C-alpha positions in Angstrom: -84.1 73.1 5.7 -84.1 73.9 2.0 -86.7 75.9 0.1 -87.3 76.8 -3.5 -90.1 78.4 -5.6 -90.7 76.5 -8.8 -92.6 79.5 -10.4 -90.0 82.1 -9.7 -87.5 83.3 -12.4 -89.0 81.3 -15.2 -86.7 81.6 -18.3 -87.9 79.6 -21.3 -85.4 78.7 -24.0 -86.4 79.3 -27.6 -84.5 76.3 -29.0 -84.7 73.6 -26.4 -86.3 72.6 -23.1 -84.8 74.5 -20.0 -83.7 72.3 -17.1 -82.5 73.5 -13.7 -81.9 72.0 -10.3 -84.2 73.5 -7.6 -82.4 71.6 -4.8 -81.1 68.3 -3.6 -82.1 66.3 -0.5 -80.5 63.3 1.1 -82.6 61.0 -1.2 -83.7 63.1 -4.2 -82.9 65.8 -6.7 -85.8 68.2 -7.5 -85.6 69.5 -11.0 -87.6 72.2 -12.9 -88.2 71.6 -16.6 -89.6 74.5 -18.7 -91.2 73.6 -22.1 -92.3 76.2 -24.7 -95.3 75.1 -26.7 -94.2 72.5 -29.2 -90.9 71.5 -27.5 -90.3 67.9 -26.6 -88.1 65.4 -24.8 -87.4 62.4 -27.1 -88.0 58.9 -25.8 -85.7 58.1 -23.0 -85.5 56.1 -19.7 -83.9 56.3 -16.3 -82.3 53.5 -14.3 -84.1 54.8 -11.2 -87.8 55.6 -10.3 -89.0 59.1 -11.1 -92.0 61.3 -10.3 -93.3 63.9 -12.7 -95.6 66.7 -11.6 -97.4 69.1 -14.0 -97.2 72.5 -12.3 -98.5 74.6 -15.2 -99.6 73.9 -18.7 -100.5 70.8 -20.6 -98.3 68.1 -22.3 -98.5 64.7 -23.9 -96.7 62.0 -21.9 -96.0 58.9 -24.0 -95.6 55.7 -22.0 -96.4 52.0 -22.4 -97.8 52.5 -25.9 -100.3 55.2 -24.8 -100.3 59.0 -24.7 -101.5 60.6 -21.5 -102.6 64.3 -21.5 -101.1 65.7 -18.3 -102.5 69.0 -17.0 -101.9 71.2 -14.0 -101.8 69.2 -10.8 -101.3 65.8 -12.4 -98.6 63.5 -11.0 -97.1 60.4 -12.6 -94.6 58.0 -11.1 -92.5 55.6 -13.2 -90.2 52.7 -12.3 -86.7 52.8 -13.6 -86.3 51.4 -17.1 -89.6 52.6 -18.5 -89.3 54.4 -21.8 -91.3 57.7 -22.1 -91.4 60.9 -24.0 -92.9 64.3 -23.5 -94.4 66.9 -25.9 -95.6 70.3 -24.8 -99.1 71.3 -25.9 -98.7 74.7 -24.2 -95.9 76.4 -22.3 -95.3 74.1 -19.3 -93.6 74.1 -15.9 -92.8 70.5 -14.8 -91.3 69.2 -11.6 -89.2 66.1 -11.9 -88.1 64.2 -8.8 -85.0 62.1 -9.4 -83.2 59.6 -7.2 -80.1 61.0 -5.6 -78.3 58.2 -7.5 -79.4 59.7 -10.9 -77.7 62.6 -12.7 -79.0 65.8 -14.0 -76.6 65.5 -16.9 -78.5 62.4 -18.1 -81.7 64.5 -18.2 -80.0 67.3 -20.1 -78.6 65.0 -22.7 -82.2 64.0 -23.6 -82.9 67.5 -24.9 -79.6 68.0 -26.8 
């Protein structure tokens, strides 16, 4: 059994989005992404399916030539290869579920 608290020890970076691994399972990597208002993740894509959950805050999620306003409790699932971008309207806590085959370094490179 593995546990984590996505709302504990929140440390927002002033200059870029903060990314940390909460834990890994046999099939997924559970990632916490912290956005300060105005921070963004430029357009990118993953080779594997992902799930994004808005835990706190509100952000614009650009995908398929539209912009979705995600708020607390919203979930979105994307197939691999789908370009998307994120822009924080408020301070945000986001949960990202990656395939075990994907890498956290790939996600970190998006915010560099």
